[in-house]
TIVODO-352477 format. One line per field, with one value per residue: residue number from 1; residue in three letters; z, x, y of N, C-alpha, C, CB in turn. Coordinates in steps of 0.02 Angstrom, whole numbers. Glycine has a CB too. Layout:
resi <- NUM | ...
resn <- ALA | ...
n_z <- Z | ...
n_x <- X | ...
n_y <- Y | ...
ca_z <- Z | ...
ca_x <- X | ...
ca_y <- Y | ...
c_z <- Z | ...
c_x <- X | ...
c_y <- Y | ...
cb_z <- Z | ...
cb_x <- X | ...
cb_y <- Y | ...
END
This chain:
resi <- 1 | 2 | 3 | 4 | 5 | 6 | 7 | 8 | 9 | 10 | 11 | 12 | 13 | 14 | 15 | 16 | 17 | 18 | 19 | 20 | 21 | 22 | 23 | 24 | 25 | 26 | 27 | 28 | 29 | 30 | 31 | 32 | 33 | 34 | 35 | 36 | 37 | 38 | 39 | 40 | 41 | 42 | 43 | 44 | 45 | 46 | 47 | 48 | 49 | 50 | 51 | 52 | 53 | 54 | 55 | 56 | 57 | 58 | 59 | 60 | 61 | 62 | 63 | 64 | 65 | 66 | 67 | 68 | 69 | 70 | 71 | 72 | 73 | 74 | 75 | 76 | 77 | 78 | 79 | 80 | 81 | 82 | 83 | 84 | 85 | 86 | 87 | 88 | 89 | 90 | 91 | 92 | 93 | 94 | 95 | 96 | 97 | 98 | 99 | 100 | 101 | 102 | 103 | 104 | 105 | 106 | 107 | 108 | 109 | 110 | 111 | 112 | 113 | 114 | 115 | 116 | 117 | 118 | 119 | 120 | 121 | 122 | 123 | 124 | 125 | 126 | 127 | 128 | 129 | 130 | 131 | 132 | 133 | 134 | 135 | 136 | 137 | 138 | 139 | 140 | 141 | 142 | 143 | 144 | 145 | 146 | 147 | 148 | 149 | 150 | 151 | 152 | 153 | 154 | 155 | 156 | 157 | 158 | 159 | 160 | 161 | 162 | 163 | 164 | 165 | 166 | 167 | 168 | 169 | 170 | 171 | 172 | 173 | 174 | 175 | 176 | 177
resn <- UNK | UNK | UNK | UNK | UNK | UNK | UNK | UNK | UNK | UNK | UNK | UNK | UNK | UNK | UNK | UNK | UNK | UNK | UNK | UNK | UNK | UNK | UNK | UNK | UNK | UNK | UNK | UNK | UNK | UNK | UNK | UNK | UNK | UNK | UNK | UNK | UNK | UNK | UNK | UNK | UNK | UNK | UNK | UNK | UNK | UNK | UNK | UNK | UNK | UNK | UNK | UNK | UNK | UNK | UNK | UNK | UNK | UNK | UNK | UNK | UNK | UNK | UNK | UNK | UNK | UNK | UNK | UNK | UNK | UNK | UNK | UNK | UNK | UNK | UNK | UNK | UNK | UNK | UNK | UNK | UNK | UNK | UNK | UNK | UNK | UNK | UNK | UNK | UNK | UNK | UNK | UNK | UNK | UNK | UNK | UNK | UNK | UNK | UNK | UNK | UNK | UNK | UNK | UNK | UNK | UNK | UNK | UNK | UNK | UNK | UNK | UNK | UNK | UNK | UNK | UNK | UNK | UNK | UNK | UNK | UNK | UNK | UNK | UNK | UNK | UNK | UNK | UNK | UNK | UNK | UNK | UNK | UNK | UNK | UNK | UNK | UNK | UNK | UNK | UNK | UNK | UNK | UNK | UNK | UNK | UNK | UNK | UNK | UNK | UNK | UNK | UNK | UNK | UNK | UNK | UNK | UNK | UNK | UNK | UNK | UNK | UNK | UNK | UNK | UNK | UNK | UNK | UNK | UNK | UNK | UNK | UNK | UNK | UNK | UNK | UNK | UNK
n_z <- 459 | 494 | 634 | 656 | 752 | 752 | 622 | 628 | 724 | 652 | 538 | 601 | 665 | 558 | 455 | 517 | 553 | 656 | 808 | 881 | 787 | 685 | 748 | 767 | 633 | 590 | 669 | 617 | 483 | 505 | 561 | 456 | 350 | 250 | 318 | 395 | 528 | 618 | 740 | 883 | 1018 | 935 | 846 | 702 | 545 | 432 | 257 | 128 | 48 | 137 | 225 | 138 | 122 | 252 | 261 | 160 | 219 | 331 | 267 | 190 | 193 | 281 | 378 | 514 | 497 | 362 | 310 | 257 | 134 | 71 | 56 | -32 | -141 | -175 | -206 | -322 | -420 | -583 | -701 | -761 | -776 | -869 | -934 | -921 | -952 | -1064 | -1089 | -1102 | -987 | -921 | -896 | -775 | -687 | -594 | -457 | -337 | -380 | -430 | -314 | -238 | -315 | -304 | -166 | -163 | -236 | -150 | -41 | -90 | -197 | -273 | -170 | -153 | -267 | -255 | -155 | -178 | -224 | -208 | -139 | -165 | -92 | -133 | -52 | -67 | -196 | -274 | -299 | -333 | -340 | -401 | -382 | -468 | -503 | -635 | -686 | -663 | -608 | -620 | -539 | -556 | -540 | -659 | -820 | -782 | -804 | -782 | -776 | -745 | -637 | -518 | -435 | -364 | -256 | -144 | -151 | -56 | 15 | 61 | 72 | 50 | 97 | -1 | 44 | 181 | 179 | 116 | 216 | 322 | 266 | 243 | 373 | 423 | 340 | 334 | 230 | 210 | 230
n_x <- 481 | 382 | 277 | 106 | 103 | 238 | 247 | 155 | 220 | 337 | 289 | 229 | 337 | 426 | 347 | 262 | 126 | -21 | -9 | -118 | -221 | -160 | -148 | -283 | -324 | -249 | -310 | -440 | -415 | -370 | -482 | -572 | -514 | -400 | -274 | -180 | -243 | -175 | -145 | -211 | -114 | -11 | 70 | 18 | 102 | 168 | 173 | 260 | 156 | 52 | 98 | 97 | -42 | -75 | -12 | -83 | -210 | -192 | -170 | -283 | -434 | -549 | -686 | -661 | -739 | -747 | -621 | -558 | -635 | -601 | -461 | -456 | -521 | -431 | -318 | -363 | -364 | -333 | -196 | -192 | -329 | -363 | -427 | -346 | -366 | -344 | -211 | -34 | 38 | 148 | 127 | 96 | -49 | -132 | -147 | -117 | -32 | 74 | 119 | 156 | 262 | 346 | 373 | 440 | 556 | 610 | 642 | 715 | 791 | 876 | 845 | 882 | 857 | 726 | 711 | 688 | 561 | 386 | 237 | 75 | -80 | -238 | -375 | -507 | -551 | -537 | -374 | -208 | -49 | 110 | 252 | 397 | 570 | 563 | 434 | 254 | 154 | -10 | -146 | -311 | -492 | -575 | -606 | -594 | -528 | -363 | -287 | -364 | -440 | -551 | -648 | -745 | -693 | -553 | -400 | -369 | -241 | -125 | 45 | 173 | 333 | 461 | 590 | 568 | 474 | 548 | 646 | 565 | 515 | 634 | 678 | 579 | 588 | 726 | 866 | 926 | 1085
n_y <- -704 | -563 | -520 | -462 | -359 | -318 | -268 | -163 | -82 | -49 | 22 | 129 | 189 | 218 | 277 | 365 | 355 | 368 | 283 | 220 | 220 | 143 | 18 | -11 | -17 | -127 | -227 | -221 | -259 | -388 | -450 | -439 | -506 | -476 | -480 | -612 | -715 | -793 | -923 | -1014 | -967 | -933 | -810 | -715 | -724 | -611 | -576 | -481 | -421 | -413 | -315 | -207 | -197 | -159 | -33 | 35 | 28 | 110 | 230 | 263 | 359 | 309 | 242 | 126 | 9 | 0 | -19 | -138 | -165 | -43 | -52 | -161 | -101 | 4 | -73 | -135 | -38 | 27 | 48 | 207 | 196 | 103 | -47 | -198 | -332 | -413 | -395 | -437 | -558 | -506 | -374 | -251 | -264 | -197 | -78 | -144 | -249 | -171 | -105 | -216 | -266 | -157 | -164 | -288 | -258 | -164 | -245 | -358 | -314 | -177 | -66 | 64 | 138 | 167 | 257 | 392 | 396 | 435 | 382 | 414 | 419 | 455 | 521 | 580 | 554 | 402 | 357 | 308 | 368 | 346 | 426 | 446 | 483 | 524 | 513 | 499 | 374 | 336 | 260 | 218 | 197 | 88 | 157 | 288 | 451 | 474 | 589 | 696 | 816 | 764 | 814 | 946 | 1009 | 1021 | 922 | 782 | 694 | 564 | 562 | 449 | 428 | 363 | 321 | 302 | 198 | 98 | 78 | 31 | -89 | -160 | -175 | -259 | -370 | -434 | -467 | -630 | -691
ca_z <- 443 | 550 | 659 | 644 | 798 | 728 | 562 | 651 | 755 | 601 | 497 | 644 | 677 | 497 | 413 | 557 | 564 | 725 | 834 | 899 | 724 | 650 | 782 | 751 | 563 | 588 | 697 | 568 | 425 | 527 | 570 | 392 | 302 | 214 | 358 | 426 | 598 | 661 | 771 | 956 | 1046 | 883 | 812 | 630 | 511 | 375 | 197 | 107 | 24 | 196 | 250 | 91 | 141 | 315 | 244 | 125 | 268 | 372 | 226 | 163 | 239 | 285 | 445 | 526 | 470 | 289 | 292 | 213 | 66 | 42 | 35 | -92 | -194 | -196 | -238 | -387 | -467 | -645 | -724 | -806 | -782 | -928 | -920 | -950 | -949 | -1122 | -1096 | -1085 | -916 | -893 | -882 | -708 | -698 | -549 | -407 | -290 | -410 | -434 | -247 | -218 | -350 | -271 | -102 | -176 | -254 | -88 | 3 | -121 | -251 | -258 | -140 | -155 | -324 | -236 | -98 | -199 | -243 | -162 | -154 | -143 | -90 | -133 | -12 | -86 | -255 | -273 | -342 | -306 | -386 | -382 | -410 | -472 | -524 | -704 | -708 | -613 | -628 | -585 | -538 | -542 | -559 | -732 | -856 | -755 | -833 | -729 | -774 | -732 | -569 | -518 | -381 | -364 | -197 | -139 | -155 | 7 | 3 | 106 | 34 | 86 | 77 | -23 | 88 | 244 | 167 | 105 | 281 | 359 | 235 | 256 | 444 | 434 | 300 | 321 | 183 | 242 | 193
ca_x <- 421 | 362 | 208 | 66 | 125 | 302 | 233 | 124 | 272 | 384 | 260 | 218 | 402 | 456 | 301 | 231 | 55 | -43 | -5 | -183 | -257 | -127 | -168 | -354 | -327 | -225 | -362 | -494 | -393 | -366 | -550 | -608 | -485 | -338 | -217 | -192 | -263 | -133 | -177 | -208 | -47 | 39 | 60 | 16 | 163 | 149 | 213 | 263 | 92 | 11 | 122 | 70 | -112 | -77 | 5 | -141 | -264 | -178 | -169 | -349 | -477 | -610 | -699 | -632 | -781 | -740 | -551 | -543 | -659 | -563 | -396 | -470 | -537 | -369 | -275 | -390 | -362 | -298 | -150 | -225 | -399 | -371 | -437 | -290 | -381 | -315 | -141 | 12 | 45 | 204 | 105 | 68 | -121 | -168 | -106 | -92 | 26 | 128 | 146 | 190 | 327 | 386 | 396 | 489 | 618 | 637 | 668 | 763 | 829 | 911 | 796 | 906 | 827 | 657 | 711 | 662 | 491 | 332 | 175 | 22 | -147 | -287 | -432 | -574 | -570 | -491 | -315 | -141 | 1 | 179 | 295 | 467 | 610 | 551 | 365 | 203 | 109 | -74 | -192 | -378 | -543 | -584 | -644 | -583 | -472 | -314 | -254 | -414 | -463 | -617 | -690 | -749 | -658 | -481 | -375 | -343 | -201 | -70 | 106 | 217 | 403 | 490 | 645 | 540 | 443 | 603 | 676 | 518 | 513 | 699 | 679 | 533 | 609 | 798 | 894 | 966 | 1148
ca_y <- -666 | -522 | -526 | -402 | -306 | -293 | -228 | -100 | -41 | -25 | 75 | 187 | 220 | 244 | 316 | 418 | 347 | 368 | 215 | 192 | 208 | 88 | -44 | -23 | -37 | -196 | -269 | -223 | -300 | -457 | -475 | -439 | -551 | -468 | -501 | -678 | -711 | -833 | -981 | -1009 | -968 | -920 | -746 | -719 | -703 | -572 | -572 | -410 | -393 | -396 | -251 | -157 | -189 | -121 | 36 | 63 | 36 | 168 | 291 | 282 | 396 | 270 | 218 | 60 | -44 | -1 | -21 | -195 | -151 | 13 | -78 | -199 | -53 | 37 | -123 | -154 | 17 | 10 | 101 | 254 | 180 | 60 | -118 | -236 | -404 | -449 | -378 | -492 | -572 | -468 | -306 | -240 | -259 | -152 | -44 | -193 | -281 | -122 | -95 | -278 | -266 | -104 | -191 | -341 | -225 | -134 | -298 | -405 | -284 | -115 | -21 | 133 | 173 | 184 | 304 | 458 | 390 | 454 | 348 | 459 | 388 | 510 | 499 | 602 | 515 | 345 | 360 | 298 | 395 | 330 | 477 | 428 | 541 | 543 | 506 | 484 | 319 | 344 | 204 | 243 | 148 | 78 | 207 | 356 | 487 | 480 | 654 | 749 | 831 | 733 | 839 | 1018 | 1034 | 1011 | 854 | 759 | 634 | 547 | 548 | 404 | 437 | 300 | 302 | 277 | 133 | 50 | 63 | -11 | -156 | -194 | -193 | -314 | -428 | -429 | -517 | -681 | -700
c_z <- 505 | 572 | 644 | 689 | 776 | 666 | 581 | 681 | 703 | 559 | 537 | 652 | 614 | 456 | 451 | 564 | 639 | 752 | 850 | 835 | 687 | 682 | 767 | 679 | 557 | 615 | 648 | 508 | 443 | 533 | 504 | 336 | 270 | 252 | 390 | 501 | 644 | 688 | 846 | 981 | 995 | 847 | 737 | 600 | 445 | 317 | 177 | 83 | 81 | 225 | 204 | 107 | 204 | 303 | 209 | 174 | 313 | 333 | 200 | 216 | 240 | 358 | 453 | 496 | 395 | 265 | 242 | 143 | 32 | 17 | -29 | -152 | -220 | -230 | -309 | -439 | -525 | -667 | -777 | -815 | -840 | -907 | -957 | -949 | -1006 | -1133 | -1079 | -1010 | -883 | -875 | -812 | -716 | -654 | -498 | -356 | -316 | -411 | -365 | -220 | -251 | -319 | -206 | -112 | -196 | -192 | -44 | -28 | -173 | -227 | -233 | -142 | -213 | -307 | -183 | -116 | -218 | -188 | -185 | -123 | -148 | -82 | -101 | -42 | -155 | -261 | -324 | -301 | -359 | -359 | -419 | -409 | -494 | -593 | -725 | -648 | -643 | -586 | -594 | -515 | -560 | -635 | -762 | -833 | -790 | -778 | -723 | -761 | -658 | -564 | -463 | -384 | -307 | -201 | -142 | -87 | -5 | 58 | 62 | 77 | 56 | 59 | 22 | 153 | 235 | 153 | 172 | 322 | 332 | 248 | 329 | 456 | 397 | 284 | 274 | 223 | 199 | 207
c_x <- 399 | 290 | 171 | 89 | 192 | 292 | 202 | 177 | 319 | 352 | 244 | 284 | 430 | 412 | 262 | 156 | 40 | -44 | -73 | -223 | -226 | -145 | -240 | -363 | -304 | -277 | -420 | -476 | -386 | -436 | -587 | -572 | -418 | -275 | -231 | -204 | -215 | -171 | -174 | -136 | 8 | 22 | 58 | 82 | 141 | 199 | 216 | 197 | 45 | 32 | 98 | -4 | -119 | -61 | -53 | -198 | -254 | -183 | -238 | -390 | -545 | -622 | -673 | -673 | -773 | -668 | -536 | -571 | -621 | -495 | -405 | -484 | -474 | -322 | -297 | -387 | -314 | -250 | -185 | -299 | -415 | -377 | -384 | -303 | -349 | -242 | -97 | 21 | 100 | 186 | 76 | -6 | -158 | -121 | -77 | -30 | 86 | 160 | 181 | 258 | 373 | 415 | 449 | 556 | 651 | 670 | 725 | 808 | 867 | 861 | 817 | 875 | 756 | 654 | 684 | 589 | 444 | 270 | 119 | -45 | -197 | -351 | -500 | -595 | -517 | -435 | -253 | -93 | 70 | 223 | 367 | 506 | 592 | 477 | 318 | 159 | 46 | -118 | -260 | -429 | -551 | -627 | -635 | -524 | -422 | -285 | -302 | -430 | -535 | -663 | -690 | -709 | -583 | -463 | -345 | -304 | -150 | -11 | 153 | 287 | 433 | 546 | 620 | 509 | 495 | 633 | 630 | 517 | 578 | 706 | 637 | 555 | 683 | 821 | 937 | 1027 | 1178
c_y <- -626 | -536 | -461 | -345 | -277 | -248 | -161 | -54 | -11 | 31 | 137 | 225 | 253 | 291 | 369 | 413 | 348 | 297 | 183 | 175 | 148 | 21 | -61 | -45 | -110 | -245 | -277 | -266 | -374 | -487 | -483 | -476 | -537 | -488 | -569 | -670 | -749 | -893 | -973 | -1016 | -953 | -855 | -755 | -694 | -670 | -578 | -498 | -382 | -378 | -329 | -195 | -144 | -146 | -47 | 70 | 76 | 96 | 233 | 311 | 317 | 361 | 251 | 146 | 4 | -51 | -6 | -78 | -185 | -94 | -10 | -119 | -155 | -19 | -12 | -139 | -97 | 2 | 66 | 144 | 241 | 133 | -12 | -158 | -311 | -443 | -433 | -438 | -499 | -531 | -397 | -303 | -224 | -210 | -122 | -93 | -229 | -234 | -111 | -157 | -284 | -215 | -131 | -246 | -311 | -194 | -186 | -336 | -373 | -222 | -63 | 51 | 172 | 196 | 238 | 372 | 456 | 415 | 417 | 389 | 422 | 445 | 485 | 519 | 579 | 461 | 353 | 343 | 324 | 378 | 379 | 452 | 490 | 566 | 543 | 497 | 429 | 324 | 283 | 230 | 189 | 144 | 132 | 278 | 387 | 504 | 550 | 711 | 755 | 809 | 758 | 915 | 1049 | 1022 | 937 | 836 | 695 | 624 | 529 | 506 | 410 | 369 | 276 | 272 | 208 | 80 | 30 | 18 | -82 | -194 | -213 | -257 | -378 | -423 | -484 | -566 | -694 | -767
cb_z <- 419 | 533 | 736 | 656 | 869 | 710 | 515 | 702 | 805 | 555 | 463 | 713 | 704 | 453 | 378 | 527 | 532 | 731 | 897 | 943 | 678 | 651 | 858 | 765 | 519 | 628 | 764 | 545 | 398 | 595 | 616 | 370 | 253 | 193 | 411 | 414 | 607 | 719 | 748 | 989 | 1076 | 832 | 831 | 601 | 498 | 394 | 139 | 53 | -24 | 250 | 254 | 18 | 151 | 365 | 200 | 69 | 309 | 403 | 169 | 137 | 217 | 240 | 461 | 601 | 488 | 259 | 354 | 243 | 67 | 93 | 91 | -81 | -169 | -135 | -197 | -379 | -431 | -700 | -754 | -871 | -790 | -977 | -940 | -913 | -951 | -1185 | -1050 | -1119 | -905 | -941 | -935 | -669 | -689 | -515 | -372 | -274 | -482 | -462 | -199 | -234 | -426 | -258 | -62 | -232 | -308 | -50 | 23 | -152 | -308 | -321 | -70 | -160 | -386 | -211 | -72 | -256 | -259 | -160 | -127 | -185 | -31 | -206 | 57 | -82 | -321 | -286 | -374 | -288 | -394 | -399 | -370 | -523 | -522 | -749 | -756 | -593 | -620 | -610 | -492 | -582 | -527 | -745 | -853 | -678 | -870 | -739 | -839 | -772 | -551 | -512 | -311 | -361 | -136 | -75 | -212 | 60 | -65 | 155 | 12 | 82 | 133 | -94 | 102 | 272 | 108 | 59 | 320 | 357 | 161 | 235 | 488 | 411 | 234 | 387 | 127 | 253 | 210
cb_x <- 365 | 369 | 208 | -8 | 131 | 350 | 187 | 68 | 313 | 406 | 196 | 189 | 451 | 477 | 253 | 247 | 28 | -114 | 37 | -223 | -256 | -51 | -157 | -395 | -283 | -159 | -388 | -512 | -326 | -328 | -590 | -621 | -529 | -331 | -199 | -131 | -333 | -105 | -142 | -253 | -34 | 43 | 116 | -43 | 211 | 140 | 183 | 314 | 59 | 18 | 200 | 78 | -146 | -27 | 69 | -165 | -270 | -108 | -123 | -386 | -485 | -606 | -775 | -624 | -854 | -771 | -507 | -572 | -733 | -555 | -365 | -529 | -587 | -334 | -274 | -462 | -339 | -348 | -86 | -192 | -439 | -311 | -508 | -226 | -456 | -355 | -123 | 79 | 60 | 262 | 53 | 106 | -151 | -226 | -147 | -146 | 10 | 103 | 90 | 147 | 317 | 342 | 337 | 463 | 606 | 581 | 612 | 726 | 783 | 949 | 783 | 982 | 826 | 622 | 780 | 703 | 474 | 321 | 175 | 21 | -153 | -299 | -427 | -577 | -575 | -528 | -308 | -126 | -8 | 198 | 288 | 479 | 682 | 588 | 357 | 160 | 143 | -110 | -166 | -392 | -610 | -616 | -714 | -572 | -496 | -259 | -218 | -477 | -455 | -610 | -666 | -822 | -685 | -454 | -321 | -400 | -167 | -88 | 140 | 192 | 444 | 516 | 691 | 488 | 393 | 657 | 690 | 447 | 500 | 757 | 653 | 464 | 567 | 838 | 936 | 925 | 1198
cb_y <- -712 | -449 | -540 | -416 | -334 | -352 | -266 | -114 | -84 | -82 | 49 | 167 | 167 | 187 | 270 | 482 | 282 | 401 | 215 | 241 | 272 | 98 | -38 | 41 | 9 | -203 | -240 | -152 | -273 | -462 | -429 | -369 | -559 | -398 | -448 | -724 | -737 | -791 | -1048 | -1062 | -1034 | -980 | -696 | -679 | -762 | -500 | -616 | -403 | -442 | -451 | -250 | -182 | -257 | -151 | 39 | 16 | -26 | 162 | 281 | 219 | 472 | 206 | 222 | 49 | -31 | 61 | -29 | -260 | -135 | 69 | -122 | -245 | 0 | 70 | -187 | -175 | 82 | -5 | 70 | 252 | 241 | 69 | -140 | -220 | -414 | -433 | -318 | -481 | -645 | -468 | -282 | -183 | -325 | -188 | 10 | -244 | -305 | -56 | -75 | -339 | -252 | -41 | -219 | -388 | -171 | -98 | -346 | -461 | -265 | -88 | -42 | 134 | 129 | 122 | 311 | 485 | 316 | 533 | 273 | 524 | 335 | 536 | 527 | 676 | 560 | 282 | 431 | 222 | 473 | 255 | 544 | 369 | 523 | 498 | 447 | 548 | 248 | 407 | 145 | 309 | 165 | 9 | 190 | 353 | 551 | 431 | 666 | 736 | 908 | 660 | 814 | 1041 | 1001 | 1043 | 846 | 747 | 638 | 487 | 615 | 330 | 471 | 308 | 362 | 326 | 138 | 81 | 128 | 20 | -151 | -149 | -135 | -295 | -432 | -433 | -482 | -747 | -645
END
C-alpha cells in the first residue's frame, strides 16, 4: 500500500497537478478525515478509494478548508441526478462508487480499456462526467437535470486523462504475481 507522499508524487507526476497544492490538499484531507492519518512513527497507507479522494480534492475548485466537504459532495453525486435508494444493489449508486469501480478495473482488470476515458470534474456547478468512447455518464446532485447547462456563465472543469490515471494507479498498486 502506498503512503500519502507516494500518492501525491504519483498524481503530480502523471496528472500534472501543482505539487504544492497537491501536498496541501493531502494535508487538508488527512486533517479533516477522508485520508488516514497513520500512527506515530508510521506513515499512513492508502487504499485506491483514498487516491480517488486525493485526485478529486486536487481537481475541485475549493479553498483548502472546504476540500473534504467538497470531495464528499462530489462523491455523493447521483447518475443523472436520479435517486437510486430503491434500486438493486448491483447498480452504481453515486459518483464515488463509479470512480472506485473505475480505479479497481484500472488496477486489477483490463486498464487498457480505460485509457481513452476522460474524467471531467466541473467546478462551477457540481458535476462529474465520465467520457468513454461511446457515451458520457454524468453524475450530478439529486434532482438536477444532468443534460442542462446550469449557469449563465462559462463552464470551468478539470479533465483527467484516463491513461494518466491508469498509469498512476498501476504505479501505486502494482499487481502481485
